[in-house]
C-alpha positions in Angstrom: -119.2 -23.2 68.1 -120.1 -22.3 64.4 -123.7 -22.1 63.5 -124.8 -25.2 61.5 -125.7 -24.3 57.9 -128.8 -25.8 56.3 -128.0 -28.5 53.8 -130.3 -27.2 51.1 -129.5 -23.6 51.5 -128.7 -23.0 47.8 -132.0 -24.5 46.7 -133.8 -22.5 49.3 -132.3 -19.2 48.2 -133.2 -19.9 44.6 -136.8 -20.8 45.6 -137.2 -17.6 47.7 -135.6 -15.5 44.9 -137.9 -16.9 42.2 -141.0 -16.6 44.4 -140.2 -13.0 45.3 -139.4 -12.1 41.6 -143.0 -13.1 40.8 -144.4 -11.1 43.7 -145.8 -14.1 45.6 -145.9 -14.6 49.4 -145.0 -17.9 50.9 -148.7 -18.5 51.6 -149.6 -17.7 48.0 -147.1 -20.0 46.5 -148.1 -22.8 49.0 -151.7 -22.4 48.0 -150.9 -22.5 44.3 -148.7 -25.6 44.7 -151.0 -27.3 47.1 -148.7 -27.7 50.0 -148.6 -26.1 53.4 -146.9 -22.7 53.9 -144.7 -24.0 56.7 -143.4 -26.6 54.2 -142.6 -23.9 51.7 -140.9 -21.9 54.4 -138.8 -24.9 55.5 -137.8 -25.5 51.8 -136.7 -21.9 51.5 -134.8 -21.9 54.7 -133.0 -25.1 53.7 -134.3 -27.1 56.6 -136.2 -29.7 54.6 -135.2 -31.9 51.7 -138.0 -31.2 49.1 -139.9 -34.1 47.6 -139.3 -34.3 43.8 -143.0 -34.0 43.3 -143.1 -30.8 45.2 -140.2 -29.4 43.2 -142.0 -30.3 40.0 -145.2 -28.5 41.1 -143.1 -25.5 42.3 -141.2 -25.3 39.1 -144.5 -25.4 37.1 -146.1 -22.7 39.3 -143.0 -20.4 39.0 -142.6 -21.3 35.3 -139.0 -22.3 35.7 -137.3 -25.5 34.4 -137.3 -28.3 37.0 -133.6 -28.9 36.3 -132.8 -25.4 37.6 -134.1 -26.6 41.0 -132.8 -30.2 41.0 -129.3 -29.1 40.2 -129.2 -27.2 43.5 -129.8 -30.3 45.6 
């Protein structure tokens, strides 16, 4: 049976790429954004649908346009 792919995989890959480009760990990004590190991990793995407010805070923290994240949903 094929492995189920996370629904938000594209968004998660972009989040991880942008976080790593800026040299941040999952814990560091979570602390800066004000959410838990397990939540950031689950966003990056595509397991959770991110709240729009969280995407806004992440976009501001990573200094990227919110639309760049939203269009991946």
